N, C-alpha and C positions, 0 to 999 in steps of 0.2 A: 504493500500499499504506500503510495507516494505521501510526502509530507503535506502537500496541499490537500490531498483527500482526507488525510487524518484530521487536519484542522477543520475541514468543512464538516466531517461526521461529528467531531467533538462539539462544534457550534450548533449543529442541528439538534443533538441530544440535549445540550444545555437549554436551548430555546424552547424545546418541548417541556422540559422540566419547569422552566419559568412560566409558561403559559398554561400548562395543563396540570402541573404537578399538584400533590404528590403522585408519583407514578411508580409502578413496579418495573423491574427490568424487562419482564415479558411484555408489558404494555408498550415499553420503548421499542422493543423488537418489532412489534406489530405495527407501530406508528411510522417507523423509519425504514423497514424492510432490511435493516442490518442483521447480521448474524448475532446469536446470543453471545458467543465469545467476544465479538467486537464491542457489543454494548457493555458487557461486564468489564472489559478493559477500559473503556471510556469512563464509566461511572467511577471506577476505582481511581482513576487519574483525577477526576473532579473532586472526589472525596479528599484525596491527598492534598489537593490545592485549597481545600476548605470551601469550595464553591457550592458543594451539595452535602446533604447529610441524610441519614436514615431517620425516619420519623413514624415509627410504628409499623404495623403489618396490615396488608390487605386481606380480602376474603379468600378463603381456599377454594380451589377448583378441583379438589380431589387429593392433593398432596400437602406439602407444607404451605403454611401461609406466607405469601411473598413479602419481602421487606419493601416498604414504600420510600421513595427518594424525593426530597424537596430541595429547592434553592435556599441557600443561606444569604439573606438579603444584605447583611452587613459584612460579608466577606470582603467586599471591596466597595469603594465609593467613586463618585465622579463629581467634578466641579463644573457648574454651568454659569456662564457670564452673559447677561443680556445688556448690551450697550445701547441705551436709548438716548434720545436727543435731549432728555431732561434728567434721566435717572439711570445709574448703572446698578444692576442687581446681581448678586452672586448667591448661588445656592449650593450646598453640599447634599448630594442625594445617595441613597443606597442603590442596590442593584435593581430594585423595583421602582426607581425614580421617586421615592418618597423623600420629601425634603427633611433633612436632619438638622440643618442650620441655614441661616439666611443673613445677608448683610445688604444694605442698599445705601448709596450715596449720590448726591447730585453729580451728573456726569460732566458738567462744564464743557460740553461739546462745542458750544458757540465760541470758546476761547482758543480753540485750535487743537492740533494733534498732541502737542506735549502735555497740555493740561488734561486732555481726555485720558491719555495713557497713565498719568499720575493718579487720577481718580480711580481708574480700574485697579491699579496696584494697591491703592489704599483700601478698597473694598475687599481685595483678596488677602490683605494682611491679617484679617481675623482667622484665616484658615492656614496661616503659615505653619502652625504646629503639625497639622495633618500632612501639609506638603513636604515638610522636611523630616518627618518622623521616620524612624528605622524600619517600620513595618512595611512601608511602600504600599499602603492600601488605597491610595488615590491613583486611579487608572490614567487620568488625564484631565485636561481642561477643554471644555467646548465653549465657543464664543458665538453669539448671535448678534448681528448688527443690521441696521436698516439701510442695506445697500445691496445691489447684486454681487454675487461672489463667483469668481471664475476658477479660483485655485483654493481648495478647501484647507490646505495645510500650510500655506504661506501667504495668504491673501493680504493685498494692501487695501485698507479701508479708507474711502473717501466719500463722505456723506453728500448725496446729490442735493440735499436741502441747503447746503452751505457752499456755494460756488466759490472757488479760489481757496478753499480750506486747506488744501495739501492732502497728504496721506500719511498713514501709519500702518506699518506691517505688524499687525497684532500677533499673528501666529509665531513669527520669528522671535519677536521681543519676549513673549511670555514663555516660549519653550526654552529660550536661552536663560531666562531668569530662574525658572523653577525646575528645569531638567525633566520636563514631562512632555508627552505628546500633546499637541494643541491642535484642534480641529475647528475651523471657522466656518460659518455659513450665514446666509441671509436670515433674518429673523422669522419670516413666514415659513421658510423651509424647515427651520429648527422647530418651530411650534408644530408644524404638521407632522414631522417625524415623531416628536414627543407624544402628540395626541394619538397618532396611529399605533405606537408601541405600548403606551401606558394609559391612555385616556379613553374618551368616548369613541375613538376610531378603531379600537381593537375589534378584529373580525371583518373589517371593511377594507377590501383590496382596492377599491376605487372610491376615492374621497377627495374633496377639495377644501382647503382651509382658507378662510377669509380673516385677515388680521385688521381690525378696525380701531385705530387710534388717531394720532395726528394725521397720518396718511392711511391709505388703504392698500394692502398687499395681499398676495395669495400664493398658494402652492398646491400643486396637483400631484396626487398619488394615483397611479394607474397600474393595475396588475400587480399591486403590492410594492411598486417601486416609485420613488420620487422622480418626477420628470423635470429635468433641468433645462432642456432645449439645447440648440446648437451652440449657444453662446453663454449659457448659465443664467439667462434672464427669464426663463418660463414662469408663468404664474403672476405676472404683474397686472393683475386684473384692475387695479385702481386707475390705471391709464388707458382703460378701454373707453370708447366714446359712448356717452349717454344722450348728449344733446349738442350738436355743433354750434348752437347759439347760446350755450350755457355759460356759467361763470368761469372766470379764469382759474386754472388749477396751479398748484405750487410748482409744477413742472414747466409752466409758461404757456401751455396749450389751453384750449377752451373746451368745456363740457365733458371733462373726464369724470368717471365715477367718483373719484376722490374729491372732486369739487362739489360734489352733492352729499357725500357720506363722511368725509373727513371732519375733524373736530372744529376746524375753522368755519366750515359750512354750517355745522349745527349752531354755533354761537351766532353766526351772521343771521340766519333765519329767525332765531330766537329773538334777537335785539330788534329785528323788523316787526315781527309779530307782536311782541310786547309793546313796542312803541305805538303801533297802530291800535292796540287795545287800550291805550292810555295808561299803561303801567310804567313806572319809573325804574323798576328793577325786579330782580328775582331773589327771593329769600334774603332780602336786605342787601344784596349786591347791586350797585348802580348799573344801568343798562350798558354804559360805555365800558364797564369792567367785566361784563358777563363772559364766562367762558363755557366751553361745552360740559365740563364737569358740574358746573352750577345748574345747567339745564337738566342733565341726567338725574342729578340728585333731586331736584325739585319734582321732576316727572315721577320718580320712584316714590316720592312722598305725597303724590296725589294732586299736584298742580296741573290742571287740565290744559292750560296753554302750553306748558313745557311738555306735557305728554303728547300734545299735538305735534309739536316739532319733532319729537322722537319717532312718532308713527310715521311722519312724512319721511324721515330719514330711512326708516325701515322699508318704505315702499321703493325708495331709490336703490337701497341695498338689494331688494328683491329683483330688480331689473338686472343687476350683476349676477345674482345667483341664477336667474332663469337663463342668462346668456351661457353661463358655466354648464348648467344642466343640459341645455340643447347641444352644446359642443362636445362634452365629455361623458355625459350620462353617468354621473357618480351615483353611488347608493347613499352617500352621506355628504352633507356640507356642514362643516363646523365653523362657527363664528367665535372668534376670540378677540382680544384686545381690550383696551380700557373702556371703549364705547359699549362693548357687549354686556357690561354689568347691568345695562338697562333691561336685559332678559327679554321676556315676551312682548314688552312694550315695543321693542325693536324688531323681534323675530317674527311675531305673528303677522304683521303687515307684510314682511318679506315673504313669508309662506304664501300669503294670499296672492301676491304678484306672481310668484312661482307657479301657482296652480292656474292662473290666468294665462301665463305666457309659455309654460312648459308644453312642448309639442308631443303629440302621441301618448298622452297620459303620464309623461315624465314628471310633470309637476305634482302628481299624486303619489308618486313612488319615492321621490327623493326625500330623505329625512333632512331637516335643518335643525341643528342642535347647538347649544352653547358649549364652549370648551369646558371639559371636566377639570383641566389643570389649573384654572383660575387665574389670579393676578400674577402668579409666577410662571405662566406657561412658557414665556420666552426663555427664562433662565433654565427651567426644567427641560424644555426642548434642547437647549445648548448642552446640557448634561447628557441628554439622549444621543447626541452626536457621538459621544465617547462610548456610551453603554452599547450602541448597536454594533460596535466593533467587536464586542465580546460575544454577542449572540449572532445567529445566522440570519441577520436582517440588515445587511448593508444595502441601504435602499437608494443610494444615488451617488 
């Protein structure tokens, strides 16, 4: 058996134990079509590495009761970093992507590459004990940032929202500093991978992830694999056209989905609607200072005008979801990001538009759900970039 095949078989067995365990060796043989001696050898190796353990016995089928094998979640850990335009968040997760520790600092991205990197290192400082410990239990660092990524292991980051900002080679700098593998990716891709492996997307081989916050991004998983496209920019749903006569988008063009669903658009519509209604502010915030988070919070607390703004945003989001459904035919669309905290106030109007515009009954079949990974979905998704290297799920 070649080394590559051994590693593949090992990853397949480990992934089955992660997703379906506890399992007996016989169940692993049946699920993998590997021979019993091969499965026994792999399980023994995984036990010696501390990745799996025996956890009781299964029912007998006529002979001895079989030992059941399960994953040891805290055998190793991964660090995930989400570099946002306003906040840098770092999480330490176990092998099931459960967050064990968290740190968040202002990103200072507007101040340039050096300040951004300094803040990233500051956020990681809380975890330096794990990074430098003798046990070597941190597998690596994943980094998610809001820009297309062409090289996942040494990418230069340059945020498109800050023209002339320069660039920073995040992977190289962090790998040199901490002596660990560093994998970088676009934030929507990382979130999609995390949701697919550990969140609401488990079991869905065809899904699309919408990330709705300051901007609008997306990522497509088809046949169980992340689709990057010819140049690494697949999934940029936020810059598809909704209305050629629409408002100007942050990209400089007009009528993009982001210009209707992004947080600046939410605040703009709210200020206009509240002004027309004779109101001077939202929840004590003057109209000229109103931001999307004020609108979302007020809507969730029962403010009908604010809820109207969020429902309108949801209908525009539904146009984007319907376009994705007609193009890719996914079984699931996941919506995450800071705007998604509005829940069904946002998603139910989107589902209605999907039902109206989905062709051939697609609108009735595609599920539209909120991210299960919550506010840390970006950082957990970044950790998943590392974890997927351990299991048989290298998706892109």
